[in-house]
C-alpha positions in Angstrom: 126.7 142.5 -27.1 127.9 142.2 -30.7 127.9 145.1 -33.2 124.8 143.7 -35.0 122.7 144.1 -32.0 124.2 147.5 -31.1 123.3 148.7 -34.6 119.9 147.2 -34.3 119.2 148.8 -30.9 120.3 152.2 -32.3 118.0 151.8 -35.2 115.0 150.7 -33.2 115.6 153.5 -30.6 115.1 156.0 -33.4 111.6 154.8 -34.3 109.3 157.8 -33.7 106.2 157.4 -31.6 104.1 158.3 -34.6 105.5 155.4 -36.6 102.2 153.7 -36.1 100.6 156.2 -38.5 102.8 155.1 -41.4 102.6 151.5 -40.5 98.9 151.3 -41.4 97.6 149.7 -38.3 94.0 150.8 -39.2 92.6 149.6 -42.4 90.5 152.6 -43.4 88.3 150.7 -45.8 87.4 147.9 -43.3 86.9 150.5 -40.6 84.4 152.3 -42.8 82.5 149.1 -43.6 82.2 148.2 -39.9 81.2 151.8 -39.0 78.5 151.9 -41.6 77.2 148.5 -40.8 76.7 148.3 -37.1 73.4 149.8 -36.0 73.2 151.7 -32.7 69.4 151.9 -33.2 69.1 148.2 -33.6 71.2 147.5 -30.5 69.1 150.1 -28.6 66.0 148.1 -29.5 67.7 145.0 -28.2 68.3 146.8 -24.9 64.6 147.6 -24.8 63.7 143.9 -25.1 66.3 142.6 -22.7 65.3 145.0 -19.9 61.7 143.6 -19.9 63.2 140.8 -17.7 64.4 140.9 -14.1 67.6 139.0 -15.0 68.8 137.7 -11.7 71.3 134.8 -12.2 69.8 131.3 -12.3 66.2 132.6 -12.6 63.4 132.5 -15.2 63.9 136.2 -15.9 67.5 135.6 -16.9 66.5 132.5 -19.0 63.9 134.6 -20.8 66.6 137.1 -21.7 68.9 134.3 -22.8 66.1 132.9 -25.0 65.8 136.3 -26.7 69.5 136.4 -27.5 69.4 132.9 -28.9 66.3 133.6 -31.1 67.9 136.8 -32.4 71.1 135.0 -33.3 69.1 132.4 -35.1 67.0 135.0 -37.0 70.3 136.7 -38.1 71.6 133.4 -39.5 74.2 132.8 -36.9 74.3 129.0 -36.9 76.9 127.9 -34.3 74.9 128.8 -31.2 75.0 126.7 -28.0 73.3 126.9 -24.6 75.3 125.8 -21.6 73.6 125.0 -18.3 75.3 124.6 -14.9 73.8 123.6 -11.6 73.4 126.6 -9.2 72.1 126.2 -5.7 74.1 128.1 -3.1 76.3 125.0 -2.5 77.8 123.8 -5.8 81.2 125.3 -6.3 83.2 126.1 -9.4 86.8 126.6 -8.6 86.8 129.4 -5.9 83.2 130.4 -6.6 80.0 129.2 -4.9 77.0 129.3 -7.2 74.0 131.4 -6.1 70.6 129.9 -5.2 67.8 130.1 -7.7 64.7 132.2 -7.1 61.2 132.4 -8.2 59.4 135.7 -7.3 56.0 137.0 -8.1 55.4 139.9 -5.7 56.7 141.8 -2.7 55.1 144.6 -0.8 56.3 146.5 2.3 53.9 148.8 4.1 54.1 150.9 7.3 51.0 150.3 9.4 51.9 152.3 12.5 52.0 155.2 13.3 50.1 155.6 10.0 49.6 153.6 6.9 52.0 154.2 4.0 53.3 152.0 1.1 57.1 151.9 1.3 58.0 149.5 -1.5 56.4 147.4 -4.2 58.3 144.8 -6.3 55.9 144.9 -9.2 56.4 148.7 -9.5 60.1 148.8 -8.7 61.8 145.4 -8.9 65.0 146.7 -7.3 63.0 147.4 -4.1 62.8 143.7 -3.2 66.1 142.3 -2.1 67.2 139.5 -4.4 66.8 136.0 -3.0 64.3 137.1 -0.3 62.2 134.3 1.0 58.4 134.1 0.7 56.2 134.8 3.6 54.2 137.3 5.7 55.9 139.3 8.4 54.9 142.0 10.8 57.1 143.7 13.3 58.7 146.8 14.9 61.3 148.6 12.8 64.6 149.0 14.7 67.5 151.3 13.6 70.9 149.5 13.7 73.1 152.0 11.9 75.1 150.2 9.2 74.0 146.8 10.5 77.3 145.3 9.3 79.2 144.9 12.5 78.6 143.1 15.8 79.0 146.5 17.5 75.9 147.7 15.7 73.8 145.3 17.7 75.2 145.9 21.2 72.4 146.4 23.7 69.8 146.0 21.0 67.6 142.9 20.8 66.4 142.5 17.2 64.9 139.0 17.6 61.4 139.0 16.1 61.9 142.6 14.8 62.7 144.1 11.5 66.0 146.0 11.2 66.6 149.3 9.5 70.1 149.8 8.2 72.3 151.4 5.5 74.8 148.6 5.0 74.6 146.0 2.2 71.5 143.9 2.6 73.3 140.5 2.4 75.7 141.3 5.2 73.0 143.0 7.3 70.7 140.0 6.8 73.4 137.6 7.9 74.1 139.6 11.0 70.5 140.4 11.9 68.4 137.5 10.6 70.7 134.5 10.4 72.7 135.2 13.5 70.1 137.1 15.7 66.7 135.9 14.5 65.4 139.2 13.2 62.5 138.8 10.7 64.0 140.8 7.9 65.9 143.8 6.8 64.9 147.2 5.4 67.8 149.0 3.7 68.1 152.8 3.4 70.7 154.8 1.5 73.8 155.9 3.5 74.2 159.6 4.2 76.7 159.9 1.3 75.1 157.6 -1.3 73.8 159.8 -4.2 72.1 162.3 -1.9 70.4 164.2 -4.8 68.7 161.1 -6.1 65.7 161.1 -3.7 63.6 158.6 -5.5 66.3 156.1 -6.6 66.1 152.6 -5.2 69.3 150.6 -5.2 69.8 147.0 -6.0 70.9 144.6 -3.2 70.9 140.8 -2.7 70.8 138.4 0.3 72.9 135.7 -1.3 72.2 132.9 1.2 73.9 129.6 1.2 72.0 126.4 0.6 72.1 125.3 4.2 70.8 128.7 5.3 67.7 128.6 3.1 65.2 127.8 5.9 66.6 130.7 8.0 66.2 133.3 5.2 63.9 136.2 5.8 63.3 139.1 3.5 64.8 142.4 2.5 63.6 145.6 0.9 65.5 148.7 -0.3 63.9 152.1 0.1 64.3 155.4 -1.6 65.9 158.3 0.2 62.6 160.1 0.4 60.8 157.2 2.1 63.9 156.5 4.3 64.0 160.1 5.6 60.4 160.0 6.5 61.0 156.8 8.6 64.1 158.3 10.2 62.3 161.4 11.2 59.6 159.3 12.9 62.2 157.3 14.7 64.1 160.4 15.8 60.9 161.9 17.2 60.4 158.8 19.3 57.7 157.2 17.3 57.3 153.4 17.2 57.1 152.1 13.6 55.4 148.8 12.7 55.8 147.5 9.2 54.3 144.6 7.3 56.0 142.6 4.6 54.3 140.3 2.1 56.5 138.4 -0.3 55.5 135.7 -2.8 58.8 134.0 -3.6 60.6 130.7 -3.4 64.3 129.8 -3.0 65.4 126.6 -4.8 68.1 125.0 -6.9 68.4 126.1 -10.5 70.8 126.6 -13.4 73.3 129.2 -14.6 72.7 129.6 -18.3 75.3 130.8 -20.9 74.8 131.4 -24.6 77.8 130.8 -26.7 78.0 131.7 -30.4 80.8 131.3 -32.9 81.5 132.8 -36.3 83.9 130.2 -37.6 87.2 131.2 -39.3 88.3 129.7 -42.6 91.5 128.2 -41.1 90.9 125.5 -38.5 93.0 125.6 -35.3 94.2 129.1 -36.1 92.8 130.6 -32.9 89.9 132.8 -31.9 88.9 136.2 -30.5 86.4 136.5 -27.6 83.7 139.1 -27.0 81.9 138.7 -23.7 79.1 140.5 -21.9 77.2 139.7 -18.7 73.5 139.3 -19.4 72.3 139.2 -15.8 71.1 142.0 -13.5 68.1 143.6 -12.0 65.2 145.1 -14.0 65.8 147.4 -15.8 69.6 147.3 -15.7 69.7 149.1 -19.1 73.4 150.1 -19.1 74.4 147.4 -16.6 74.5 145.3 -18.7 71.7 145.1 -21.2 73.9 147.5 -23.2 76.9 145.2 -23.4 74.7 142.2 -24.2 72.9 144.1 -26.9 76.2 145.4 -28.3 77.8 141.9 -28.8 74.5 140.6 -30.2 74.5 143.4 -32.9 78.2 142.8 -33.6 77.5 139.1 -34.2 74.6 140.0 -36.5 76.6 142.5 -38.4 79.7 140.4 -38.9 77.7 137.3 -39.9 75.8 139.4 -42.5 79.0 141.0 -43.9 80.6 137.6 -44.3 77.6 135.7 -45.7 76.9 138.5 -48.2 80.5 138.5 -49.4 81.1 142.1 -48.4 84.1 140.9 -46.4 86.0 137.7 -46.6 85.5 135.1 -43.9 88.3 135.8 -41.4 91.2 133.5 -40.9 90.3 132.9 -37.2 87.0 132.4 -35.4 85.2 135.0 -33.3 83.4 133.8 -30.2 80.5 135.6 -28.4 79.6 134.8 -24.8 76.5 136.0 -22.8 77.0 135.1 -19.2 75.8 135.5 -15.6 78.5 137.8 -14.3 81.4 136.1 -12.5 79.4 133.0 -11.3 78.4 131.9 -14.8 81.8 132.7 -16.3 83.6 130.6 -13.7 81.2 127.7 -14.2 81.8 127.8 -17.9 85.6 128.0 -17.5 85.5 125.1 -15.1 83.3 122.9 -17.2 83.8 124.0 -20.8 87.1 125.7 -20.9 88.1 123.7 -24.0 85.7 125.8 -26.1 88.1 128.7 -25.7 91.2 126.8 -26.8 93.4 128.9 -29.0 91.8 132.2 -27.9 94.3 135.0 -28.5 92.6 137.9 -26.6 89.2 139.4 -26.0 87.0 142.4 -25.0 84.5 142.5 -22.1 81.7 145.0 -22.8 80.1 146.1 -19.6 78.1 149.3 -19.5 78.7 150.6 -23.0 75.5 152.4 -24.0 75.3 155.5 -21.9 73.9 158.9 -22.9 76.9 160.6 -21.4 75.2 164.0 -21.0 72.8 162.3 -18.6 75.2 160.0 -16.8 78.2 162.4 -16.8 80.6 159.6 -17.6 83.5 158.8 -19.9 84.5 155.5 -21.5 87.1 153.6 -19.4 89.3 151.5 -21.5 90.6 149.0 -18.9 93.9 147.5 -20.0 95.2 144.1 -18.9 97.3 143.5 -15.8 101.0 142.9 -15.8 100.3 139.2 -15.4 98.4 139.1 -18.7 100.9 140.9 -21.0 99.6 141.3 -24.6 100.0 143.3 -27.7 96.3 143.9 -27.6 96.5 146.8 -25.2 98.4 148.9 -27.8 96.2 147.7 -30.7 92.9 148.5 -29.1 94.1 152.0 -28.1 94.7 152.7 -31.8 91.2 151.6 -32.6 89.7 153.8 -29.8 91.8 156.7 -31.1 90.3 156.1 -34.6 86.8 156.2 -33.2 87.7 159.5 -31.4 89.1 160.9 -34.6 86.0 160.1 -36.7 83.4 160.3 -34.0 80.8 158.3 -35.9 77.2 158.7 -34.7 73.8 157.1 -35.1 70.9 158.9 -36.8 68.8 157.7 -33.9 71.3 158.9 -31.3 73.1 161.9 -29.9 75.9 164.0 -31.2 77.8 163.8 -27.9 81.6 164.0 -27.9 83.4 160.7 -27.6 85.5 160.9 -24.5 87.6 158.1 -23.0 90.3 157.4 -20.5 93.0 154.7 -20.6 92.9 152.9 -17.3 95.3 150.5 -15.6 93.7 147.1 -14.8 90.9 147.1 -12.2 88.6 144.3 -11.0 84.9 144.2 -11.3 83.6 142.1 -14.2 84.2 139.0 -16.3 87.6 140.1 -17.6 88.8 139.2 -14.1 88.6 135.5 -15.0 89.8 135.6 -18.6 93.0 137.5 -17.6 94.0 134.7 -15.3 97.2 133.2 -16.9 95.8 129.7 -16.4 93.0 130.7 -18.8 95.4 132.8 -20.9 93.0 135.2 -22.7 94.2 138.7 -22.1 91.0 140.7 -22.1 90.5 144.5 -22.2 87.3 145.8 -20.6 85.1 148.7 -22.0 82.7 150.5 -19.7 81.5 153.9 -18.6 82.2 155.0 -15.0 81.3 156.4 -12.6 77.6 156.2 -13.4 75.4 157.7 -10.7 72.5 155.5 -11.7 74.5 152.2 -11.4 72.7 149.5 -9.4 69.5 151.5 -9.0 66.1 151.5 -10.7 67.1 154.6 -12.6 69.6 152.7 -14.7 66.8 152.8 -17.3 66.2 152.9 -21.0 66.1 156.7 -21.2 69.8 156.7 -20.4 70.7 154.6 -23.4 72.2 156.4 -26.5 72.4 154.7 -29.9 75.5 156.7 -30.7 77.4 155.4 -27.7 76.4 151.9 -28.5 77.5 152.3 -32.1 80.9 153.7 -31.1 81.6 150.8 -28.7 80.4 148.3 -31.2 82.8 149.6 -33.8 85.6 149.2 -31.3 84.5 145.6 -30.6 83.7 144.6 -34.1 86.8 146.1 -35.8 89.2 144.8 -33.1 87.7 141.3 -33.6 88.1 141.4 -37.3 91.6 142.8 -37.0 92.7 139.9 -34.8 90.7 137.4 -36.7 92.3 138.5 -40.1 95.9 139.1 -38.9 98.8 137.4 -40.6 102.5 138.0 -41.0 102.2 141.4 -42.5 99.9 142.6 -39.7 102.2 141.0 -37.1 105.1 143.0 -38.5 103.2 146.2 -38.1 102.0 145.3 -34.7 105.6 144.5 -33.6 106.6 148.1 -34.6 103.6 149.5 -32.8 104.2 147.5 -29.6 107.9 148.4 -29.6 107.3 152.1 -30.1 104.8 152.2 -27.2 107.0 150.0 -25.0 109.9 152.4 -25.5 107.7 155.3 -24.3 106.6 153.4 -21.2 110.1 152.4 -20.2 111.6 155.9 -20.8 108.7 157.4 -18.8 109.5 155.1 -15.8 113.1 156.1 -16.1 112.2 159.7 -16.1 109.9 159.4 -13.1 112.5 157.5 -11.2 115.2 160.1 -12.0 113.0 163.0 -10.9 112.0 161.3 -7.6 115.4 159.9 -6.5 117.5 161.6 -3.8 121.0 160.8 -2.7 119.9 159.7 0.8 116.9 157.6 -0.4 116.7 154.1 1.1 118.0 151.1 -0.7 114.4 149.8 -0.7 113.1 152.8 -2.6 116.0 152.6 -5.1 115.3 148.9 -5.7 111.6 149.5 -6.1 112.3 152.0 -8.9 114.6 149.7 -10.8 112.1 146.8 -10.2 109.5 148.9 -12.0 111.7 149.3 -15.1 112.5 145.6 -15.0 108.8 144.6 -14.7 107.8 146.9 -17.6 110.6 145.6 -19.7 109.4 142.0 -19.0 105.8 142.9 -19.6 106.5 144.5 -23.0 108.8 141.7 -24.0 106.0 139.3 -23.2 103.6 141.5 -25.3 106.0 141.1 -28.2 106.1 137.4 -27.7 102.3 137.3 -27.8 102.4 138.6 -31.4 103.7 135.2 -32.5 100.2 133.8 -32.1 99.3 135.8 -35.3 102.1 134.5 -37.4 102.0 131.6 -39.9 105.5 130.5 -39.2 108.8 131.4 -37.5 110.1 135.0 -37.3 113.0 136.6 -35.5 111.5 140.0 -35.6 110.1 140.0 -32.1 113.3 138.6 -30.7 115.3 141.5 -32.3 113.0 144.0 -30.8 113.1 142.3 -27.4 116.9 142.7 -27.4 116.5 146.4 -28.0 114.0 146.7 -25.2 116.3 144.9 -22.8 119.1 147.3 -23.7 116.8 150.2 -23.3 115.7 149.0 -19.8 119.3 148.7 -18.7 120.2 152.1 -20.0 117.3 153.7 -18.2 118.3 152.1 -14.9 121.9 153.2 -15.4 120.9 156.8 -16.2 118.5 156.9 -13.2 121.1 155.5 -10.8 123.8 157.8 -12.1 121.9 160.8 -10.8 122.7 159.7 -7.2 126.1 158.2 -8.0 125.0 154.6 -7.9 126.4 152.1 -10.4 124.2 149.2 -9.6 121.2 148.2 -7.5 121.8 145.0 -5.6 118.8 143.6 -3.7 119.4 144.0 0.0 115.9 143.3 1.1 115.5 140.7 3.8 112.7 138.3 3.1 113.2 135.5 5.6 111.7 132.2 4.4 110.2 133.8 1.3 112.9 132.7 -1.1 112.6 129.0 -0.1 108.8 128.7 -0.4 107.2 128.2 -3.9 103.4 128.1 -4.0 101.5 126.4 -6.8 97.8 127.0 -7.0 95.1 124.5 -7.7 92.3 126.8 -8.8 91.3 129.3 -11.5 91.3 132.8 -10.1 90.3 135.1 -8.8 89.4 134.3 -5.3 85.7 134.9 -4.8 85.4 137.0 -1.6 82.3 139.3 -1.4 78.9 139.8 0.1 77.6 137.5 -2.6 80.0 134.6 -1.8 81.2 134.2 1.8 82.9 130.8 1.4 86.4 132.4 1.7 85.7 134.5 4.7 83.7 131.8 6.5 86.3 129.2 6.1 89.2 131.4 7.2 87.3 132.2 10.4 89.2 134.5 12.7 92.1 134.9 10.2 89.8 136.8 7.9 89.7 139.8 10.2 93.2 140.6 8.9 91.7 141.7 5.6 89.7 144.5 7.3 92.5 145.4 9.7 95.4 145.8 7.2 95.7 149.4 6.0 96.3 149.1 2.3 93.9 150.5 -0.3 94.4 148.1 -3.2 94.5 144.8 -1.3 92.0 143.1 -3.7 94.4 143.9 -6.7 97.4 142.8 -4.7 95.7 139.4 -4.0 94.6 139.1 -7.6 98.0 139.6 -9.0 99.6 137.5 -6.3 97.4 134.6 -7.5 98.1 135.4 -11.1 101.9 135.4 -10.7 101.8 132.1 -8.8 103.0 129.7 -11.5 104.6 127.0 -9.4 108.1 128.3 -10.3 108.3 131.6 -8.5 109.0 131.8 -4.8 107.1 134.2 -2.5 109.9 136.8 -2.7 109.8 136.8 -6.5 106.0 137.1 -6.6 106.1 140.0 -4.1 108.7 141.8 -6.2 106.5 141.6 -9.3 103.3 142.7 -7.7 104.9 145.5 -5.7 106.6 146.8 -8.9 103.2 146.8 -10.6 101.0 148.2 -7.8 103.3 150.0 -5.4 105.5 149.2 -2.5 104.1 147.2 0.4 105.5 144.8 3.0 106.4 141.3 1.9 104.5 140.0 4.9 101.3 140.9 3.2 102.2 138.6 0.3 103.1 135.8 2.8 99.8 136.1 4.6 97.7 136.1 1.4 99.5 133.0 0.2 99.4 131.3 3.6 95.6 131.9 3.8 95.2 130.2 0.4 97.2 127.3 1.7 95.0 127.0 4.8 92.0 126.6 2.5 93.7 124.0 0.4 93.7 126.2 -2.7 97.5 126.0 -3.2 100.2 123.4 -2.6 103.9 123.9 -2.0 106.5 122.9 -4.5 109.3 120.8 -3.0 112.7 122.1 -3.8 115.0 119.6 -5.5 
């Protein structure tokens, strides 16, 4: 290493963590304009309008909500608005996702008629009480307790044919076990013993999610409150025979997934774009999940368009795109069919549950950062924006004065950021959402839990971040490089410290290698974050390269210091990975793999091999599979993929990586690259 780079490294290593304050990352004037302009009260009114609809994907209720969004955008003067429609029928697939069936529903009532008469559920009063995608019809039968109803063992020595099962498992899986496989009439779902015990009147949201070829076999489902469930359980426990009657006016059919896309165009063509996304679908009311996120990006679009058209702020260099989607299914259809609309997208934010009155929900904002496979400068930038909101704690005159509390979280799955963070899509996306919300997926996720102040604060984060990225040029890129390096240095030093404190002289070579792998991965991730800053520049710059050299040297130094503690000079890889180094997978699909109660294609087509997923004892298997897919670029072999994912998520056997990839191969989702 020549003296120039040594001097550079010493210089950069001396940058204090608080250098970001003097670098002027936050433009105070612009921040104030955004803060004063976005209206939490107006967004709260949007929530009120959106929740009038039972917004199940590919249904009229969802389309009505989408129509409201489109009309509000038009009224606000946002001109570049487009409606996308994609076939959805329980059969049509978009990459690794099977679209859901469409559903028209008018009513659904469940009554107990023996041993006495009692209304148990009514869709018109509580829409979540009728299981989504229930068929229409009239049924009467004996209610039979089958425990969870999820496993074959739950049905041993029990004949449920012609009967109605009473279970606490997820309705879709119970229905497939009891109705599709065993000819029961329908399912009645009660809360489990541990599910929100104090919420006696809450009714959770469930779906049946049948495939197209199952539609004639579909029965019905209802969810009950804990209070009603306990009354039924007491009767069954005392030996009473229970007869229930179900009347459902509904129809299953083919439909469309609808997405609303809007763009505030930048002044420089082909300079890129920033993405704000929120899922519009869900049960009625679904106020926080996710009328709040949908309302938030609607108000951001209104506000930014007004600020630009009035001349209060200059039209930004880059475009800002807004997407209202049916969660997961709609996003994947859009990425499959109209991915070119997102060309040049630099990064984005997914807003999912961002309007909570935190004193009622007892939640904090989770700022969910991108995974290692989607390295970006945006993680560090958005943290600074969030800190500024915390420092100023703006509020709405129509909202609370609750404290703004947040946690920075490592990547987790669960919403539309899952797809955008796929390297094949290449839009590193941070998610904002409040968790864990006790009212989530119940009828009590209602308008009274919405706070205009919380909406305002999250809209400030979204709107200011969008403008920052959309306006950024060389000067901002320089500041961002300093910020990213300062934070990267902290992360690498912290890993070195953790490794040094945990190492012992007699530790296994595997543990030692894992600790050095963690530093290597973090160095690579932060180097890639520095590289991503180039998307903001107007021309060539060597600044990121110089800082990357410094990070490389820092990573080497931390490994050396860590290993010196146990008298090691190097950490050669002695792991045995038979066959893994010679096999290079290349995927043929946009991730992630859809594998849930709402989409059984993966489990069904794997057959007996799918049992492995329930038998393997590892807590974060979904994340491991997600990152295994993301790191699969057609160049890395299985061993290299395993090294990266285990460095990110923790040590686990390479055989798990091999099985995950082999299963994808069995389903034709990947191909093998032939070595030259």
